[in-house]
N, C-alpha and C positions, 0 to 999 in steps of 0.2 A: 208283068205282074203289076197290079195296082199298087201305089205307094201308100203306106199307112199314114194317116193323118197325124200330124205332131200336135200334142196337147199345147194350148197357148201358153206363152211364158208370162207369170203374173209380173205386173209392173213393180219396179223398185220403189221403195218408200221415198217421198219426197225430201229434198235436201233442206227445205225451210226448216226452221227451228221449231217454232210453236205456232199454232193457229188458234185464234179466239173461237170459242164454242159457246153454245147456249148453256146456262147453268144446269139444265137437265141433261145428263149424258148416258142414256141407256145403252147406246151402241158401244161407248167405251168400256162401261162396267160390265157388259156382256162378255167382252173379250178378257177374261181373267188371265190367261196365260198362253202365250204361243211358243211352242218349242220347235226348234229347227235344228237339222244336223249341222255339225261344225264345219260348214263350208262358206267361203266368202264372209268370214266374221268381220265385224267392224273393229277398227283400230282401238285397243283398250287404252284408257288413259289412267286407270288406276288398278292395281293388282294386290292381291293378298292370298297366301297360301296356295298358288297355282291358279286360282280362278280370278276373274276380272270383271270389272264393271265399266260401262261406257254409254254414252248417248247412242241411240240406235241411228245408223246411217250417216255418211259423210265424213267420218273420222273426226267429228267435233271435240275439241278438248274441254268443253263445258256446255251446260244447258243455258240457252239465252231466252229470255221471255220479256215481253213488253206489252202493257196494256193499261187501261184506265182503272181506277178504283172500282171493284165489283166485278171485273172481267175474269172469266174462267179460261185459262190457258191449258193446253195439254201438250205432252211429249211422251217419249217411250224410252225406258231404260233397258239396257241390254246387259244380261248377267251370263258370261261364258265360262263354261267348265271344260277345259281341255283334258282333264285327268281321266284315270281309269275307274274312278269310284264316284258315286253321286256326292253332291254338296248341298247342304240346306242353309239358306240365307235368309235374313230378314232385311226389309228395306224401310227406311224412314227419311224424312226431310229435316234438316237442321237449318234454322233461320228462315225457312220459307214454309208457308202452309201447304204441303204437298200431300195429296191423298192418292194412294196407289190402288189399282184394280185388285191387287193381291199383295200384301206386305210380307207374307211369309211363303217361300216356295222352295221346293226340292228340284234341283237341276241335275238331270242324268249325266252320266259320263259322256264326254265329247258332244255336248249339246249346249245350244245358246238359247236362253229364255228371254223373252221380250215382254215387258210388263208396262202397260200404259199407266200413266198418272196424270193428275190434274194439279194446278196451282191456281188458287183464287186470290186475286190482289184484294187486300183488305180494303173495305169501303172507306175507312177513315185514314187511309194512307196518303201521306202527302207526296207531291211530285219528287222524283229524284231515284237514285240507284239504291238497290238493296242486294245483299250477297247472302248466300247460303250454300247448302250442298245436298246431294242425295247420297245417302250413307248405305252400304250393305254390309253386314255382319254375320259371320258364320257361326256355327255352334261352339267353335274353339275360342271365340273372342276376336278372331282375326277380322279386320275391316278394311274396306276400301271406299273411297269417296270421289265424287265428281262434283266440281264447283257448279253452282247456280247463280246466275247474273240476272236479276229481276229489275226491269226499269218501269217505274210508274210514271205514266204521261201527266203532263201538266207544266205550267210556268215554272222555270227554275228561279230559285231565289236564294242568294248567298247573304247570310244575316248571322251575327253572332253578338254576344255581350260578355263583359268582364264583370264578375260579381264577388263579393265577399273579399275585397282586397284587404290585406292586413300585413303589417310590418312587426316582425319578431326579433328576437336578439340577434339572430344570424341568418335569417332568410325572410323572403317576402312570399306569401301565400295568396292564391286567388283561385276563382273558378271560372272555366270557359264554357259557354253554353251555346250550342248551335241552334239558332233560332229559325233557320232557313230550311229549304228543301233539298240541298246538295251536300255531299261530303266535302268537309273543309280540311285543309292542311294549313294550320295558321302559322304566322310569323309574328314575333314579339320584340319590342323595343322597350328598354327600361331606362328611366331617368330619374334622378333624385337631386334636388337643389336644397342647400343649407341655408343658414342665416345670411342675410345680405345677397342673396342670389348665387352663392358659391356652389358650383357643380361638384358633387361628391359621388355621383354614379352615373355613367353613361354608356349603355350597351347598345351597340348597332342592332338593327333588325336582323333576326335570324330565324330559320324555320325551326319549329318545335317537332319532336319526334312523336306526334300524335296524329291520328285521323279521327275526325269528329263526324260521325254520321249525323243526319237530322234528328233533333231532339234529345241528343246526348249531352251530358254534363261531365266535365273532368276537373278534378281538383289538382292543381299543379303548384310548384314552388320555385323560386329563384334563390339560389344561395347568395349570401352577402358576407363574406368573412371580412372584409376590409371596411367595416361599417365605422361611422364616426364614434369617438369616444365621449365627446360632449358637443352636442348640436341638436337643432331642431330642424328636420328634413321634411321635404314635400316630395312624395314618391309618385310617379306617373307611369302607367303601363299603356302601351299602344299595341293593339293586335290587329293584324290584317290578314286577309285570305283572298284567293282568287274569286273573281266575280264582283269585286267591289265591297266586299265585307270589311268593316272596319269598326272598332269599338275602342274606347279609352276609359280609364278609371284612375282615380287619384286619391290619395290619403296622407295624413301627416303622422309624424312620430317623433318623440323627443328621446335623445340618448343622453343619459346623465350618469356619471360614475357614482352610484349610490353608496358604494363603500367609503369613498372619500367624503361625500356629502354627509353620510351618516356620522363619521368620526368628528367632522367639523361641528355638526350640530350638537353633538354630546359634549365637546369641549365648550361651546358657547353656553349650553344649558348649565354646565358645572359652574362657569364663572358666574353666571346670574345668581345661581343659588348661594354661592359664597359671598357675593355682594349683599344680597338679601339678609343673610344671616349675620353679617358683621355688625350692623347698627344695633340689632338686638343683643348681641353678645357685650357690646360696649355699655349699653344702657343697663344691662344687668349687672355689670361690674360697678358701674357708678352707683347703682341703688344699694349694693352690699356695702360699699364704703361709707355711705351716709347713715346707714343703720348703726354700724360700728363706731 
């Protein structure tokens, strides 16, 4: 008997993460939703209420994208419903400009939905790394997310500035500004010298518990509980980060015990008033004696 011809097996989706495409995407937008039986489902990286969301193919823990400003990148998100009832979810991007072929979808029981989406790198984006996520939320408010790592091409530049340095009664405040194109984890050293060069504060370099994405500003403070009681100090901050970033700032402050100074000033003022009044009172007494 002749053997029945077997239908060709469609190729599996490529394992590469994202491919640049032209800004016009009729082929992508035409495929609004692909439903597949729940067989050979990709490994889920986020779950909520029984359903899960993950990048399509390869068991990737996140979406990875790289391109120059203005480039349009594409990938596919998979929503898997292993339950016995349908689930309705809405998709959106947070932190990245993601556009989905369909942002709201109903996934039947034991079905996997595959939704293409695009990410357009902003034309004014500087080189460096960006982070975001693809989020799915159901009608009950339960949500699941998958991280998105976006790298904008271009030369990497590590640069920062220290601004608005000020000394207060018990702390030092300042602003850190990332002026470069890479994420910075800064380190800070603090030093203060009093009159005649006497060192009154010396803190060795240490890492700050902050991450500064490009273009961000953070207001921070350094506690100084052991500040001088009476002194004039010169405070200097030095901030460094990987990639050769370095910035310094300095300012001066005077510490004066105003309570003691105020009491002394009042006593001196009282003494001067008494001395000024004494000749007048003596002269008045002498004038009275002469008249009588």
